[in-house]
C-alpha positions as CSV (number, residue, x, y, z in Angstrom):
1,M,100.8,115.8,138.9
2,L,98.3,117.8,137.1
3,D,96.3,116.7,134.8
4,F,96.2,117.7,131.4
5,R,92.4,117.9,130.9
6,Y,91.8,120.1,134.2
7,L,94.5,122.7,133.0
8,K,93.1,122.5,129.3
9,A,89.3,123.3,131.0
10,F,90.6,126.0,133.2
11,K,92.4,127.7,130.0
12,L,89.2,127.7,127.6
13,T,87.1,129.4,130.6
14,A,89.6,131.6,131.3
15,Q,89.6,132.6,127.3
16,Y,86.0,132.7,126.9
17,S,85.2,133.7,130.4
18,S,82.7,131.3,130.2
19,F,82.3,128.1,131.6
20,S,79.5,127.1,128.9
21,K,81.8,128.3,126.1
22,A,84.6,126.2,127.4
23,A,82.1,122.9,128.0
24,E,81.1,123.5,124.1
25,E,84.2,123.5,122.6
26,L,85.4,120.6,124.7
27,K,82.3,118.9,123.8
28,V,81.3,118.1,127.4
29,A,78.8,119.2,130.1
30,Q,79.4,122.5,131.7
31,S,79.2,120.6,135.4
32,A,82.1,118.8,134.2
33,I,84.5,122.0,133.5
34,S,83.1,123.0,136.7
35,R,84.1,119.9,138.2
36,Q,87.6,119.6,136.5
37,I,88.4,123.5,137.5
38,K,87.2,122.6,141.1
39,L,89.9,119.7,141.2
40,L,92.5,121.7,139.7
41,E,92.4,124.2,142.9
42,D,92.0,121.4,145.5
43,N,95.2,119.8,143.8
44,L,97.0,123.0,143.5
45,G,95.4,124.5,147.0
46,E,94.9,127.5,145.1
47,E,91.9,129.6,144.1
48,L,92.1,130.6,140.4
49,I,88.4,131.5,139.2
50,I,85.9,133.8,141.5
51,R,82.8,132.1,140.4
52,S,79.3,134.0,139.9
53,S,76.1,133.6,138.0
54,K,77.2,136.3,135.5
55,K,80.9,136.5,135.1
56,V,83.9,134.4,135.4
57,L,86.7,136.1,137.0
58,L,90.6,135.1,137.5
59,T,92.4,135.3,140.8
60,E,95.8,136.8,140.7
61,K,96.9,133.3,140.8
62,G,94.2,132.5,138.1
63,A,95.6,135.1,136.1
64,E,99.3,133.9,136.6
65,L,98.3,130.4,135.4
66,Y,96.4,131.5,132.4
67,K,99.2,133.7,131.0
68,A,101.9,130.6,131.4
69,L,99.2,128.2,129.7
70,T,99.1,130.6,126.7
71,H,102.9,131.0,126.4
72,F,103.3,127.2,127.0
73,E,100.6,126.7,124.0
74,K,102.5,129.4,121.9
75,K,106.0,128.0,122.5
76,S,104.3,124.1,121.8
77,L,102.9,125.3,118.3
78,E,106.4,127.1,117.3
79,I,108.3,124.0,118.0
80,F,106.3,121.7,116.0
81,Q,105.9,124.1,113.0
82,S,109.3,124.7,113.2
83,E,110.5,121.1,113.2
84,D,111.2,120.6,109.5
85,H,113.5,123.7,109.6
86,L,115.7,122.0,112.3
87,P,119.0,120.9,111.1
88,L,119.6,117.2,109.8
89,N,122.5,115.9,111.6
90,I,124.0,112.6,109.8
91,G,126.6,110.4,110.8
92,I,128.5,108.2,108.5
93,L,131.4,105.8,107.9
94,H,134.4,107.4,106.2
95,G,134.2,105.2,103.0
96,L,130.6,105.6,102.6
97,L,131.0,109.3,102.6
98,I,133.8,109.8,100.3
99,N,132.7,106.6,98.0
100,W,128.7,106.5,98.1
101,F,127.0,109.2,99.5
102,P,127.6,112.7,97.4
103,P,125.0,111.9,94.6
104,L,122.6,111.2,97.3
105,L,123.4,114.3,99.1
106,T,123.5,116.3,95.4
107,E,119.8,115.1,94.8
108,V,118.6,116.0,98.5
109,F,120.0,119.5,97.9
110,K,118.2,120.0,94.2
111,E,115.2,118.9,96.4
112,S,115.7,120.9,99.7
113,A,117.8,124.1,100.8
114,G,117.7,122.5,104.5
115,E,120.8,122.8,106.8
116,I,122.3,119.4,106.9
117,N,125.6,118.5,109.3
118,I,127.4,115.2,108.4
119,S,129.8,113.9,110.8
120,I,132.3,110.7,109.9
121,Q,132.4,107.9,112.8
122,D,133.3,104.8,113.6
123,L,130.6,101.9,114.3
124,N,130.8,102.3,118.1
125,D,130.4,106.4,117.6
126,L,127.4,105.7,115.3
127,R,125.5,103.5,117.5
128,V,126.1,106.2,120.9
129,G,125.4,108.9,118.6
130,I,121.8,107.6,117.2
131,E,121.2,106.3,120.9
132,N,121.8,109.8,122.1
133,Q,119.9,111.3,119.5
134,K,123.5,113.4,118.4
135,F,122.7,112.1,115.2
136,D,119.1,111.9,113.2
137,I,120.1,109.0,110.4
138,V,123.5,107.2,110.4
139,F,124.8,105.0,107.6
140,G,126.9,102.3,108.4
141,T,127.4,98.3,108.1
142,E,125.5,97.1,111.6
143,N,122.3,96.3,111.2
144,I,120.5,97.5,114.6
145,Q,116.9,96.7,115.3
146,S,115.2,97.6,118.9
147,E,112.8,99.4,120.6
148,L,114.2,102.6,120.0
149,L,116.1,101.8,116.7
150,T,115.7,100.0,113.3
151,S,118.0,99.4,110.3
152,L,117.3,99.0,106.9
153,K,119.6,96.9,104.6
154,L,120.7,99.1,101.4
155,F,122.7,97.0,99.8
156,E,125.8,94.7,99.7
157,E,129.1,95.6,99.2
158,R,131.1,93.1,97.5
159,L,135.0,92.8,97.6
160,V,137.4,92.0,95.2
161,L,140.9,91.7,94.8
162,I,142.2,94.2,91.8
163,S,145.7,94.6,89.8
164,K,147.1,96.3,86.9
165,K,148.6,92.8,86.0
166,E,148.1,89.3,86.5
167,I,149.4,87.9,89.9
168,N,149.9,84.8,92.0
169,R,147.4,85.3,94.8
170,K,149.6,82.4,96.5
171,R,152.0,84.9,97.3
172,L,150.3,88.7,98.2
173,Q,152.9,89.2,99.9
174,D,155.5,89.9,96.8
175,Y,153.5,92.8,95.8
176,R,152.8,96.0,97.5
177,W,149.8,96.6,99.6
178,I,147.5,99.6,99.2
179,V,145.2,99.5,102.0
180,Y,142.5,101.4,103.4
181,S,143.2,101.0,107.0
182,G,145.1,98.5,109.4
183,H,142.0,96.6,109.2
184,D,142.1,96.0,105.4
185,H,141.5,92.2,104.2
186,L,144.7,91.7,102.7
187,F,146.2,91.5,106.0
188,K,143.7,88.7,106.6
189,L,144.3,86.7,103.6
190,S,148.1,86.5,103.8
191,K,150.2,85.6,107.0
192,E,153.2,87.4,105.6
193,K,153.6,91.0,104.9
194,P,155.3,92.6,102.2
195,E,158.1,95.0,102.4
196,S,156.0,97.9,101.3
197,I,152.9,98.9,102.5
198,L,150.9,102.5,101.2
199,K,147.9,103.5,103.2
200,V,145.6,105.9,101.1
201,D,141.8,106.7,102.8
202,S,140.1,107.1,99.7
203,M,139.0,104.1,97.7
204,S,139.3,106.2,94.4
205,T,142.8,107.2,94.9
206,I,143.3,103.8,95.9
207,I,142.0,102.3,92.8
208,Q,144.1,105.0,90.7
209,L,147.4,104.0,92.2
210,V,146.6,100.6,91.2
211,K,145.7,101.6,88.0
212,N,149.2,103.1,87.8
213,D,150.5,99.6,88.5
214,L,151.7,100.6,92.0
215,G,150.6,97.5,93.8
216,I,147.4,95.3,94.8
217,A,144.3,96.4,96.8
218,I,140.7,95.2,97.6
219,V,137.9,97.2,96.9
220,P,134.2,96.9,96.6
221,D,133.6,95.9,93.2
222,H,130.8,98.6,92.6
223,L,133.4,101.5,92.3
224,L,134.8,100.1,89.7
225,N,134.5,100.8,85.9
226,K,135.2,98.8,83.0
227,E,137.4,101.2,81.6
228,D,139.7,101.0,84.5
229,N,141.0,98.0,82.7
230,L,142.4,96.1,85.8
231,K,142.5,92.3,86.8
232,T,139.7,91.5,89.5
233,Y,139.9,88.3,91.9
234,D,136.9,87.0,93.9
235,L,137.3,86.7,97.2
236,T,135.6,83.8,98.2
237,T,136.4,83.8,102.0
238,V,135.3,87.4,102.4
239,K,131.7,87.6,102.8
240,P,129.8,90.8,101.1
241,S,129.5,93.5,104.2
242,A,126.0,95.0,104.1
243,I,125.2,98.9,104.3
244,Y,122.4,99.8,106.8
245,M,120.2,102.9,107.4
246,T,119.5,103.4,110.7
247,T,116.8,105.7,112.3
248,L,115.2,106.0,115.2
249,N,111.6,103.9,115.7
250,Y,109.8,106.7,114.4
251,K,106.1,105.8,113.2
252,K,106.0,108.9,111.1
253,L,109.6,110.1,110.0
254,P,110.1,114.0,110.3
255,G,110.0,115.8,107.0
256,R,113.8,116.6,107.4
257,L,114.3,113.1,107.5
258,E,111.8,111.9,105.0
259,E,113.1,113.6,102.3
260,L,116.6,111.9,102.5
261,T,114.9,108.7,103.2
262,K,112.7,108.8,99.5
263,V,116.0,109.9,97.8
264,V,117.8,106.7,99.4
265,R,114.9,104.2,98.8
266,K,114.5,105.4,95.2
267,K,118.6,105.0,94.7
268,I,118.3,101.1,95.8
269,K,115.1,100.2,93.6
C-alpha cells in the first residue's frame, strides 16, 4: 500500500523541481524527502526521478504519476468545496411531513435556496435509509444510538381522543371511527369495531371531519386549537410517542445539514 507521505514528497519535488523546496514546504530535512521518494520508487518498482546536482528531471512514469496526483488533488478540492451544494435528502414519517414539518421547511428556505429532496417512508425504511446513506437526516419515532447514528429527541406527542359531542368512552364501538391507519390506537382501545370506519391519511382532515360531527378520532394534542370547540379525552393507557431527529454521528455537521438542524433546535427550545 502506498504511503501518502511518499506521494506528497514526490508531488512537491516534481512541482518545484527541487528537493530543497519540497523539504522547506513540508518542514523536514532534504534527506528525508530524498529517502521517501526512494522508498516510493522501491515500492512501485519504477524510477520516477533522474537525480543530478543541478536539476530534478522526471522519468516518463514520474511525469504520468505527477499528472495523476495533480488531477487527484484538484478533484479532491472540488469535492470538499462543493459539499454544501449537494442536495439534502430527508426521510420522514408521513404524519410528520403533513402535520409538523412544513413550517420548518419554510424557514429553512428563507435562509437557503439549496436543493432538498423529501421522501415519506415507514420506520424500518427510515433506519435502513440513513444507515445506507440514502438519507442525510430522518425524522421518526425511533431513538437510534450507535457508533454510526445518533438521535435527538425533539418533543413528545401526547394523543387524545376527540369528538364533537359527549361520548360514552366504554362503548367506542357505537360511534364512527375516523382513523389514520389500520394501526390506529382506536383499534387498541376497543375490543369491538364499529359498523363504520373512515380511514384518512391526513390529521388535519381527520380533525375537520370530527368538527363536522362525522365520528371520533385519536390525534396529537398539539394539532388542536381552542377554536376547534371539540371534546377531548385523555388516554392514560396510551404512552406519549417521542419524535426524534436522526443523523450520522458526525463530529461536525456538513453545512447543508447544519442549517436545517439549527432551525429544528430553535423550534424545540
